[in-house]
All heavy atoms as a GROMACS GRO file, in nm:
protein
  521
    1MET      N    1   3.744   0.595  -0.637
    1MET     CA    2   3.625   0.663  -0.685
    1MET      C    3   3.600   0.783  -0.600
    1MET      O    4   3.591   0.777  -0.475
    1MET     CB    5   3.513   0.564  -0.684
    1MET     CG    6   3.383   0.616  -0.733
    1MET     SD    7   3.267   0.484  -0.747
    1MET     CE    8   3.118   0.578  -0.748
    2ARG      N    9   3.570   0.901  -0.660
    2ARG     CA   10   3.546   1.017  -0.587
    2ARG      C   11   3.394   1.031  -0.561
    2ARG      O   12   3.310   1.014  -0.644
    2ARG     CB   13   3.590   1.139  -0.673
    2ARG     CG   14   3.576   1.267  -0.603
    2ARG     CD   15   3.624   1.373  -0.694
    2ARG     NE   16   3.574   1.507  -0.638
    2ARG     CZ   17   3.643   1.608  -0.624
    2ARG    NH1   18   3.773   1.611  -0.658
    2ARG    NH2   19   3.593   1.723  -0.570
    3SER      N   20   3.360   1.071  -0.431
    3SER     CA   21   3.218   1.091  -0.393
    3SER      C   22   3.170   1.222  -0.438
    3SER      O   23   3.245   1.321  -0.441
    3SER     CB   24   3.215   1.077  -0.244
    3SER     OG   25   3.081   1.111  -0.196
    4THR      N   26   3.045   1.227  -0.483
    4THR     CA   27   2.981   1.360  -0.514
    4THR      C   28   2.906   1.420  -0.400
    4THR      O   29   2.859   1.527  -0.411
    4THR     CB   30   2.879   1.335  -0.631
    4THR    OG1   31   2.780   1.241  -0.593
    4THR    CG2   32   2.949   1.286  -0.754
    5MET      N   33   2.905   1.350  -0.284
    5MET     CA   34   2.839   1.403  -0.168
    5MET      C   35   2.926   1.510  -0.102
    5MET      O   36   3.050   1.495  -0.111
    5MET     CB   37   2.801   1.296  -0.064
    5MET     CG   38   2.705   1.198  -0.113
    5MET     SD   39   2.542   1.262  -0.127
    5MET     CE   40   2.504   1.296   0.038
    6HIS      N   41   2.870   1.599  -0.035
    6HIS     CA   42   2.948   1.701   0.036
    6HIS      C   43   3.010   1.635   0.162
    6HIS      O   44   2.962   1.531   0.208
    6HIS     CB   45   2.856   1.816   0.081
    6HIS     CG   46   2.799   1.889  -0.026
    6HIS    ND1   47   2.872   1.978  -0.107
    6HIS    CD2   48   2.676   1.899  -0.083
    6HIS    CE1   49   2.799   2.033  -0.199
    6HIS    NE2   50   2.677   1.987  -0.189
    7ASP      N   51   3.105   1.699   0.211
    7ASP     CA   52   3.169   1.649   0.335
    7ASP      C   53   3.067   1.638   0.441
    7ASP      O   54   2.983   1.726   0.464
    7ASP     CB   55   3.274   1.752   0.373
    7ASP     CG   56   3.353   1.707   0.495
    7ASP    OD1   57   3.401   1.590   0.491
    7ASP    OD2   58   3.371   1.789   0.588
    8PRO      N   59   3.062   1.526   0.520
    8PRO     CA   60   2.956   1.503   0.616
    8PRO      C   61   2.947   1.615   0.725
    8PRO      O   62   2.843   1.631   0.784
    8PRO     CB   63   3.002   1.372   0.685
    8PRO     CG   64   3.084   1.298   0.584
    8PRO     CD   65   3.153   1.408   0.506
    9ILE      N   66   3.052   1.693   0.747
    9ILE     CA   67   3.045   1.800   0.846
    9ILE      C   68   2.942   1.902   0.806
    9ILE      O   69   2.888   1.980   0.888
    9ILE     CB   70   3.180   1.862   0.867
    9ILE    CG1   71   3.183   1.937   1.009
    9ILE    CG2   72   3.221   1.954   0.757
    9ILE    CD1   73   3.296   1.902   1.095
   10GLN      N   74   2.901   1.909   0.681
   10GLN     CA   75   2.801   2.002   0.632
   10GLN      C   76   2.658   1.961   0.655
   10GLN      O   77   2.566   2.033   0.623
   10GLN     CB   78   2.827   2.035   0.487
   10GLN     CG   79   2.966   2.098   0.459
   10GLN     CD   80   2.986   2.120   0.311
   10GLN    OE1   81   2.904   2.086   0.224
   10GLN    NE2   82   3.105   2.173   0.282
   11PHE      N   83   2.641   1.840   0.700
   11PHE     CA   84   2.509   1.787   0.720
   11PHE      C   85   2.460   1.803   0.863
   11PHE      O   86   2.537   1.794   0.956
   11PHE     CB   87   2.498   1.633   0.688
   11PHE     CG   88   2.512   1.604   0.540
   11PHE    CD1   89   2.637   1.588   0.484
   11PHE    CD2   90   2.397   1.598   0.458
   11PHE    CE1   91   2.644   1.556   0.346
   11PHE    CE2   92   2.408   1.572   0.327
   11PHE     CZ   93   2.527   1.551   0.269
   12ARG      N   94   2.331   1.839   0.878
   12ARG     CA   95   2.272   1.841   1.011
   12ARG      C   96   2.203   1.709   1.030
   12ARG      O   97   2.126   1.662   0.943
   12ARG     CB   98   2.171   1.953   1.023
   12ARG     CG   99   2.236   2.085   1.023
   12ARG     CD  100   2.137   2.188   1.067
   12ARG     NE  101   2.206   2.261   1.165
   12ARG     CZ  102   2.147   2.359   1.236
   12ARG    NH1  103   2.017   2.380   1.228
   12ARG    NH2  104   2.212   2.422   1.327
   13ARG      N  105   2.219   1.649   1.147
   13ARG     CA  106   2.157   1.520   1.174
   13ARG      C  107   2.048   1.545   1.283
   13ARG      O  108   2.070   1.604   1.383
   13ARG     CB  109   2.262   1.431   1.231
   13ARG     CG  110   2.212   1.287   1.257
   13ARG     CD  111   2.324   1.199   1.300
   13ARG     NE  112   2.276   1.068   1.320
   13ARG     CZ  113   2.345   0.960   1.289
   13ARG    NH1  114   2.464   0.972   1.248
   13ARG    NH2  115   2.292   0.836   1.315
   14PHE      N  116   1.926   1.489   1.254
   14PHE     CA  117   1.819   1.500   1.339
   14PHE      C  118   1.755   1.362   1.352
   14PHE      O  119   1.690   1.311   1.263
   14PHE     CB  120   1.713   1.605   1.289
   14PHE     CG  121   1.597   1.622   1.381
   14PHE    CD1  122   1.615   1.675   1.505
   14PHE    CD2  123   1.471   1.592   1.341
   14PHE    CE1  124   1.508   1.694   1.590
   14PHE    CE2  125   1.365   1.609   1.426
   14PHE     CZ  126   1.379   1.658   1.549
   15ASP      N  127   1.775   1.297   1.470
   15ASP     CA  128   1.727   1.168   1.491
   15ASP      C  129   1.582   1.171   1.546
   15ASP      O  130   1.559   1.219   1.655
   15ASP     CB  131   1.814   1.095   1.593
   15ASP     CG  132   1.784   0.946   1.610
   15ASP    OD1  133   1.680   0.900   1.557
   15ASP    OD2  134   1.863   0.876   1.670
   16VAL      N  135   1.487   1.128   1.464
   16VAL     CA  136   1.345   1.138   1.502
   16VAL      C  137   1.295   1.011   1.576
   16VAL      O  138   1.183   1.007   1.612
   16VAL     CB  139   1.254   1.167   1.380
   16VAL    CG1  140   1.296   1.297   1.313
   16VAL    CG2  141   1.257   1.057   1.278
   17ARG      N  142   1.381   0.911   1.584
   17ARG     CA  143   1.334   0.783   1.648
   17ARG      C  144   1.277   0.805   1.786
   17ARG      O  145   1.174   0.743   1.820
   17ARG     CB  146   1.452   0.686   1.648
   17ARG     CG  147   1.493   0.635   1.506
   17ARG     CD  148   1.612   0.547   1.510
   17ARG     NE  149   1.727   0.622   1.548
   17ARG     CZ  150   1.851   0.577   1.549
   17ARG    NH1  151   1.870   0.450   1.520
   17ARG    NH2  152   1.952   0.655   1.587
   18PRO      N  153   1.337   0.883   1.870
   18PRO     CA  154   1.279   0.901   2.005
   18PRO      C  155   1.137   0.968   1.998
   18PRO      O  156   1.045   0.930   2.074
   18PRO     CB  157   1.375   0.994   2.079
   18PRO     CG  158   1.511   0.976   2.009
   18PRO     CD  159   1.470   0.952   1.866
   19LEU      N  160   1.118   1.061   1.909
   19LEU     CA  161   0.984   1.122   1.890
   19LEU      C  162   0.883   1.023   1.852
   19LEU      O  163   0.774   1.009   1.907
   19LEU     CB  164   0.988   1.235   1.787
   19LEU     CG  165   1.068   1.360   1.815
   19LEU    CD1  166   1.071   1.449   1.695
   19LEU    CD2  167   1.005   1.431   1.934
   20LEU      N  168   0.917   0.945   1.748
   20LEU     CA  169   0.821   0.845   1.698
   20LEU      C  170   0.798   0.728   1.800
   20LEU      O  171   0.683   0.684   1.806
   20LEU     CB  172   0.873   0.790   1.563
   20LEU     CG  173   0.886   0.896   1.453
   20LEU    CD1  174   0.947   0.833   1.330
   20LEU    CD2  175   0.764   0.970   1.425
   21ALA      N  176   0.901   0.694   1.868
   21ALA     CA  177   0.883   0.589   1.968
   21ALA      C  178   0.794   0.636   2.087
   21ALA      O  179   0.726   0.557   2.152
   21ALA     CB  180   1.021   0.549   2.027
   22ALA      N  181   0.792   0.768   2.113
   22ALA     CA  182   0.712   0.827   2.220
   22ALA      C  183   0.567   0.854   2.173
   22ALA      O  184   0.495   0.917   2.250
   22ALA     CB  185   0.778   0.949   2.275
   23GLY      N  186   0.538   0.823   2.051
   23GLY     CA  187   0.404   0.846   1.997
   23GLY      C  188   0.384   0.981   1.947
   23GLY      O  189   0.267   1.021   1.927
   24GLN      N  190   0.491   1.065   1.947
   24GLN     CA  191   0.472   1.201   1.901
   24GLN      C  192   0.474   1.208   1.745
   24GLN      O  193   0.524   1.114   1.681
   24GLN     CB  194   0.587   1.290   1.952
   24GLN     CG  195   0.583   1.301   2.103
   24GLN     CD  196   0.699   1.388   2.153
   24GLN    OE1  197   0.804   1.394   2.087
   24GLN    NE2  198   0.676   1.453   2.264
   25GLY      N  199   0.413   1.310   1.689
   25GLY     CA  200   0.413   1.329   1.553
   25GLY      C  201   0.536   1.404   1.503
   25GLY      O  202   0.620   1.452   1.582
   26LEU      N  203   0.546   1.413   1.370
   26LEU     CA  204   0.656   1.479   1.312
   26LEU      C  205   0.609   1.564   1.202
   26LEU      O  206   0.523   1.521   1.119
   26LEU     CB  207   0.756   1.374   1.257
   26LEU     CG  208   0.873   1.421   1.169
   26LEU    CD1  209   0.972   1.493   1.260
   26LEU    CD2  210   0.945   1.301   1.109
   27ALA      N  211   0.658   1.686   1.188
   27ALA     CA  212   0.626   1.774   1.074
   27ALA      C  213   0.757   1.812   1.000
   27ALA      O  214   0.845   1.855   1.062
   27ALA     CB  215   0.553   1.903   1.125
   28VAL      N  216   0.749   1.785   0.871
   28VAL     CA  217   0.870   1.809   0.788
   28VAL      C  218   0.830   1.926   0.693
   28VAL      O  219   0.738   1.918   0.621
   28VAL     CB  220   0.909   1.688   0.703
   28VAL    CG1  221   1.023   1.720   0.614
   28VAL    CG2  222   0.942   1.573   0.795
   29VAL      N  223   0.913   2.037   0.699
   29VAL     CA  224   0.892   2.153   0.614
   29VAL      C  225   1.010   2.151   0.513
   29VAL      O  226   1.120   2.138   0.546
   29VAL     CB  227   0.898   2.286   0.698
   29VAL    CG1  228   0.871   2.399   0.607
   29VAL    CG2  229   0.797   2.278   0.812
   30CYS      N  230   0.968   2.158   0.384
   30CYS     CA  231   1.062   2.142   0.279
   30CYS      C  232   1.018   2.218   0.156
   30CYS      O  233   0.901   2.240   0.134
   30CYS     CB  234   1.072   1.994   0.248
   30CYS     SG  235   1.229   1.952   0.161
   31PRO      N  236   1.111   2.262   0.067
   31PRO     CA  237   1.069   2.328  -0.053
   31PRO      C  238   1.013   2.241  -0.160
   31PRO      O  239   0.970   2.287  -0.267
   31PRO     CB  240   1.206   2.398  -0.102
   31PRO     CG  241   1.312   2.311  -0.048
   31PRO     CD  242   1.256   2.259   0.086
   32PHE      N  243   1.023   2.109  -0.136
   32PHE     CA  244   0.970   2.013  -0.236
   32PHE      C  245   0.899   1.898  -0.160
   32PHE      O  246   0.925   1.874  -0.041
   32PHE     CB  247   1.076   1.954  -0.323
   32PHE     CG  248   1.198   1.905  -0.246
   32PHE    CD1  249   1.203   1.772  -0.198
   32PHE    CD2  250   1.306   1.993  -0.225
   32PHE    CE1  251   1.314   1.732  -0.124
   32PHE    CE2  252   1.415   1.952  -0.150
   32PHE     CZ  253   1.422   1.817  -0.104
   33LEU      N  254   0.808   1.837  -0.227
   33LEU     CA  255   0.727   1.728  -0.167
   33LEU      C  256   0.810   1.605  -0.146
   33LEU      O  257   0.871   1.555  -0.239
   33LEU     CB  258   0.604   1.705  -0.252
   33LEU     CG  259   0.490   1.622  -0.181
   33LEU    CD1  260   0.444   1.690  -0.058
   33LEU    CD2  261   0.374   1.609  -0.278
   34ARG      N  262   0.814   1.550  -0.023
   34ARG     CA  263   0.898   1.439   0.013
   34ARG      C  264   0.829   1.306  -0.014
   34ARG      O  265   0.801   1.227   0.079
   34ARG     CB  266   0.931   1.448   0.164
   34ARG     CG  267   1.010   1.576   0.202
   34ARG     CD  268   1.146   1.592   0.126
   34ARG     NE  269   1.222   1.469   0.154
   34ARG     CZ  270   1.316   1.425   0.078
   34ARG    NH1  271   1.354   1.496  -0.026
   34ARG    NH2  272   1.388   1.314   0.105
   35ALA      N  273   0.792   1.274  -0.137
   35ALA     CA  274   0.718   1.153  -0.170
   35ALA      C  275   0.781   1.025  -0.122
   35ALA      O  276   0.710   0.940  -0.071
   35ALA     CB  277   0.688   1.149  -0.321
   36PRO      N  278   0.911   1.003  -0.142
   36PRO     CA  279   0.971   0.880  -0.093
   36PRO      C  280   0.958   0.863   0.057
   36PRO      O  281   0.935   0.754   0.105
   36PRO     CB  282   1.120   0.889  -0.139
   36PRO     CG  283   1.113   0.982  -0.249
   36PRO     CD  284   1.008   1.091  -0.223
   37LEU      N  285   0.972   0.966   0.134
   37LEU     CA  286   0.956   0.966   0.277
   37LEU      C  287   0.812   0.932   0.317
   37LEU      O  288   0.787   0.848   0.404
   37LEU     CB  289   1.002   1.096   0.339
   37LEU     CG  290   1.002   1.102   0.493
   37LEU    CD1  291   1.090   0.993   0.555
   37LEU    CD2  292   1.040   1.240   0.539
   38ILE      N  293   0.721   0.992   0.248
   38ILE     CA  294   0.577   0.965   0.268
   38ILE      C  295   0.543   0.822   0.249
   38ILE      O  296   0.480   0.753   0.323
   38ILE     CB  297   0.489   1.057   0.187
   38ILE    CG1  298   0.506   1.205   0.227
   38ILE    CG2  299   0.339   1.014   0.194
   38ILE    CD1  300   0.443   1.306   0.131
   39GLU      N  301   0.594   0.765   0.135
   39GLU     CA  302   0.564   0.630   0.097
   39GLU      C  303   0.635   0.530   0.198
   39GLU      O  304   0.577   0.437   0.241
   39GLU     CB  305   0.619   0.600  -0.042
   39GLU     CG  306   0.593   0.457  -0.088
   39GLU     CD  307   0.634   0.435  -0.235
   39GLU    OE1  308   0.642   0.535  -0.314
   39GLU    OE2  309   0.664   0.318  -0.263
   40GLY      N  310   0.759   0.563   0.229
   40GLY     CA  311   0.834   0.477   0.320
   40GLY      C  312   0.779   0.467   0.457
   40GLY      O  313   0.755   0.357   0.514
   41LEU      N  314   0.736   0.586   0.512
   41LEU     CA  315   0.680   0.582   0.647
   41LEU      C  316   0.538   0.521   0.644
   41LEU      O  317   0.487   0.460   0.737
   41LEU     CB  318   0.675   0.724   0.711
   41LEU     CG  319   0.811   0.772   0.764
   41LEU    CD1  320   0.802   0.920   0.802
   41LEU    CD2  321   0.858   0.685   0.874
   42GLY      N  322   0.471   0.546   0.527
   42GLY     CA  323   0.336   0.486   0.510
   42GLY      C  324   0.345   0.332   0.518
   42GLY      O  325   0.256   0.266   0.579
   43ASN      N  326   0.447   0.279   0.459
   43ASN     CA  327   0.471   0.128   0.462
   43ASN      C  328   0.502   0.082   0.603
   43ASN      O  329   0.479  -0.038   0.631
   43ASN     CB  330   0.583   0.092   0.365
   43ASN     CG  331   0.547   0.106   0.220
   43ASN    OD1  332   0.428   0.113   0.181
   43ASN    ND2  333   0.649   0.122   0.139
   44ASP      N  334   0.547   0.164   0.686
   44ASP     CA  335   0.580   0.136   0.827
   44ASP      C  336   0.459   0.169   0.921
   44ASP      O  337   0.479   0.163   1.042
   44ASP     CB  338   0.703   0.210   0.875
   44ASP     CG  339   0.833   0.151   0.816
   44ASP    OD1  340   0.827   0.034   0.768
   44ASP    OD2  341   0.933   0.223   0.816
   45GLY      N  342   0.349   0.201   0.868
   45GLY     CA  343   0.229   0.221   0.949
   45GLY      C  344   0.194   0.367   0.986
   45GLY      O  345   0.112   0.390   1.073
   46PHE      N  346   0.267   0.461   0.927
   46PHE     CA  347   0.239   0.604   0.960
   46PHE      C  348   0.144   0.660   0.858
   46PHE      O  349   0.146   0.631   0.739
   46PHE     CB  350   0.373   0.679   0.955
   46PHE     CG  351   0.461   0.649   1.069
   46PHE    CD1  352   0.550   0.548   1.065
   46PHE    CD2  353   0.456   0.726   1.188
   46PHE    CE1  354   0.636   0.518   1.173
   46PHE    CE2  355   0.536   0.697   1.295
   46PHE     CZ  356   0.624   0.597   1.285
   47HIS      N  357   0.058   0.751   0.906
   47HIS     CA  358  -0.023   0.825   0.814
   47HIS      C  359   0.034   0.959   0.797
   47HIS      O  360   0.122   1.000   0.873
   47HIS     CB  361  -0.172   0.835   0.871
   47HIS     CG  362  -0.177   0.892   1.001
   47HIS    ND1  363  -0.183   1.030   1.024
   47HIS    CD2  364  -0.187   0.835   1.126
   47HIS    CE1  365  -0.187   1.052   1.154
   47HIS    NE2  366  -0.192   0.939   1.218
   48SER      N  367  -0.003   1.021   0.688
   48SER     CA  368   0.055   1.157   0.664
   48SER      C  369  -0.048   1.255   0.607
   48SER      O  370  -0.154   1.212   0.558
   48SER     CB  371   0.168   1.148   0.556
   48SER     OG  372   0.118   1.097   0.434
   49ARG      N  373  -0.025   1.376   0.630
   49ARG     CA  374  -0.113   1.483   0.575
   49ARG      C  375  -0.018   1.593   0.517
   49ARG      O  376   0.076   1.630   0.580
   49ARG     CB  377  -0.201   1.545   0.687
   49ARG     CG  378  -0.292   1.652   0.641
   49ARG     CD  379  -0.387   1.693   0.755
   49ARG     NE  380  -0.318   1.720   0.883
   49ARG     CZ  381  -0.286   1.833   0.931
   49ARG    NH1  382  -0.311   1.944   0.858
   49ARG    NH2  383  -0.226   1.849   1.045
   50VAL      N  384  -0.052   1.640   0.399
   50VAL     CA  385   0.029   1.734   0.326
   50VAL      C  386  -0.037   1.871   0.320
   50VAL      O  387  -0.160   1.873   0.296
   50VAL     CB  388   0.064   1.683   0.187
   50VAL    CG1  389   0.149   1.785   0.110
   50VAL    CG2  390   0.131   1.549   0.192
   51GLU      N  391   0.030   1.975   0.347
   51GLU     CA  392  -0.017   2.109   0.330
   51GLU      C  393   0.078   2.196   0.254
   51GLU      O  394   0.205   2.179   0.258
   51GLU     CB  395  -0.033   2.182   0.469
   51GLU     CG  396  -0.142   2.130   0.553
   51GLU     CD  397  -0.149   2.208   0.687
   51GLU    OE1  398  -0.080   2.300   0.709
   51GLU    OE2  399  -0.235   2.162   0.769
   52LEU      N  400   0.026   2.283   0.173
   52LEU     CA  401   0.107   2.379   0.103
   52LEU      C  402   0.150   2.491   0.205
   52LEU      O  403   0.066   2.534   0.272
   52LEU     CB  404   0.030   2.443  -0.016
   52LEU     CG  405   0.107   2.536  -0.109
   52LEU    CD1  406   0.223   2.463  -0.169
   52LEU    CD2  407   0.013   2.587  -0.216
   53ALA      N  408   0.280   2.516   0.213
   53ALA     CA  409   0.330   2.617   0.305
   53ALA      C  410   0.371   2.745   0.237
   53ALA      O  411   0.487   2.782   0.234
   53ALA     CB  412   0.444   2.552   0.388
   54GLY      N  413   0.278   2.809   0.173
   54GLY     CA  414   0.309   2.931   0.101
   54GLY      C  415   0.378   2.898  -0.031
   54GLY      O  416   0.374   2.785  -0.076
   55VAL      N  417   0.436   2.998  -0.090
   55VAL     CA  418   0.499   2.988  -0.220
   55VAL      C  419   0.631   2.903  -0.201
   55VAL      O  420   0.719   2.938  -0.124
   55VAL     CB  421   0.537   3.122  -0.277
   55VAL    CG1  422   0.610   3.110  -0.407
   55VAL    CG2  423   0.404   3.203  -0.293
   56GLY      N  424   0.635   2.794  -0.273
   56GLY     CA  425   0.759   2.719  -0.272
   56GLY      C  426   0.785   2.628  -0.150
   56GLY      O  427   0.903   2.607  -0.126
   57GLY      N  428   0.681   2.589  -0.084
   57GLY     CA  429   0.708   2.506   0.036
   57GLY      C  430   0.598   2.413   0.065
   57GLY      O  431   0.478   2.431   0.025
   58TRP      N  432   0.625   2.303   0.137
   58TRP     CA  433   0.533   2.199   0.178
   58TRP      C  434   0.555   2.165   0.326
   58TRP      O  435   0.672   2.171   0.368
   58TRP     CB  436   0.551   2.076   0.094
   58TRP     CG  437   0.527   2.094  -0.049
   58TRP    CD1  438   0.619   2.125  -0.140
   58TRP    CD2  439   0.401   2.083  -0.116
   58TRP    NE1  440   0.556   2.139  -0.269
   58TRP    CE2  441   0.420   2.106  -0.252
   58TRP    CE3  442   0.274   2.052  -0.071
   58TRP    CZ2  443   0.324   2.105  -0.347
   58TRP    CZ3  444   0.173   2.049  -0.167
   58TRP    CH2  445   0.197   2.076  -0.306
   59ILE      N  446   0.454   2.128   0.390
   59ILE     CA  447   0.464   2.070   0.526
   59ILE      C  448   0.396   1.931   0.518
   59ILE      O  449   0.283   1.920   0.472
   59ILE     CB  450   0.384   2.160   0.635
   59ILE    CG1  451   0.438   2.298   0.627
   59ILE    CG2  452   0.406   2.095   0.767
   59ILE    CD1  453   0.349   2.397   0.712
   60VAL      N  454   0.466   1.833   0.566
   60VAL     CA  455   0.413   1.695   0.570
   60VAL      C  456   0.413   1.662   0.718
   60VAL      O  457   0.514   1.660   0.782
   60VAL     CB  458   0.497   1.599   0.490
   60VAL    CG1  459   0.436   1.462   0.490
   60VAL    CG2  460   0.521   1.646   0.347
   61TYR      N  461   0.295   1.628   0.764
   61TYR     CA  462   0.274   1.581   0.903
   61TYR      C  463   0.267   1.428   0.904
   61TYR      O  464   0.200   1.375   0.824
   61TYR     CB  465   0.147   1.632   0.961
   61TYR     CG  466   0.137   1.789   0.961
   61TYR    CD1  467   0.087   1.860   0.856
   61TYR    CD2  468   0.189   1.852   1.079
   61TYR    CE1  469   0.087   1.998   0.864
   61TYR    CE2  470   0.182   1.993   1.082
   61TYR     CZ  471   0.131   2.063   0.973
   61TYR     OH  472   0.126   2.201   0.979
   62PHE      N  473   0.343   1.368   0.991
   62PHE     CA  474   0.342   1.223   1.006
   62PHE      C  475   0.294   1.184   1.145
   62PHE      O  476   0.331   1.252   1.247
   62PHE     CB  477   0.484   1.163   0.987
   62PHE     CG  478   0.538   1.185   0.849
   62PHE    CD1  479   0.616   1.289   0.817
   62PHE    CD2  480   0.500   1.094   0.749
   62PHE    CE1  481   0.667   1.310   0.691
   62PHE    CE2  482   0.556   1.112   0.622
   62PHE     CZ  483   0.639   1.219   0.586
   63GLY      N  484   0.218   1.080   1.157
   63GLY     CA  485   0.178   1.030   1.285
   63GLY      C  486   0.139   0.885   1.278
   63GLY      O  487   0.130   0.830   1.166
   64ARG      N  488   0.116   0.825   1.388
   64ARG     CA  489   0.074   0.678   1.381
   64ARG      C  490  -0.045   0.665   1.484
   64ARG      O  491  -0.038   0.718   1.591
   64ARG     CB  492   0.192   0.597   1.428
   64ARG     CG  493   0.156   0.441   1.416
   64ARG     CD  494   0.262   0.359   1.480
   64ARG     NE  495   0.394   0.390   1.439
   64ARG     CZ  496   0.481   0.301   1.390
   64ARG    NH1  497   0.446   0.182   1.368
   64ARG    NH2  498   0.600   0.336   1.362
   65ASP      N  499  -0.145   0.592   1.443
   65ASP     CA  500  -0.256   0.558   1.533
   65ASP      C  501  -0.214   0.430   1.599
   65ASP      O  502  -0.212   0.325   1.533
   65ASP     CB  503  -0.381   0.540   1.453
   65ASP     CG  504  -0.432   0.666   1.387
   65ASP    OD1  505  -0.405   0.776   1.451
   65ASP    OD2  506  -0.489   0.664   1.282
   66ASP      N  507  -0.186   0.438   1.734
   66ASP     CA  508  -0.149   0.320   1.808
   66ASP      C  509  -0.269   0.255   1.876
   66ASP      O  510  -0.257   0.199   1.982
   66ASP     CB  511  -0.047   0.358   1.912
   66ASP     CG  512   0.090   0.393   1.842
   66ASP    OD1  513   0.120   0.332   1.740
   66ASP    OD2  514   0.158   0.474   1.900
   67THR      N  515  -0.386   0.265   1.815
   67THR     CA  516  -0.503   0.208   1.874
   67THR      C  517  -0.525   0.066   1.821
   67THR      O  518  -0.483   0.031   1.723
   67THR     CB  519  -0.626   0.293   1.848
   67THR    OG1  520  -0.640   0.313   1.707
   67THR    CG2  521  -0.614   0.423   1.921
   0.00000   0.00000   0.00000
């Protein structure tokens, strides 16, 4: 079976686990709204805030209240 994904060498990997483990927030800038990511992290206890980033872009801020 042939894969439709691009060769993995074309992907950039960014591991956010150290940021989140240190209590830091995360801002994702993307040309489309990342609803599955918002929902998934929300289920794991993260809150999010969405901003329009000009024409054709979104910024989603993620954080966790550890209180």
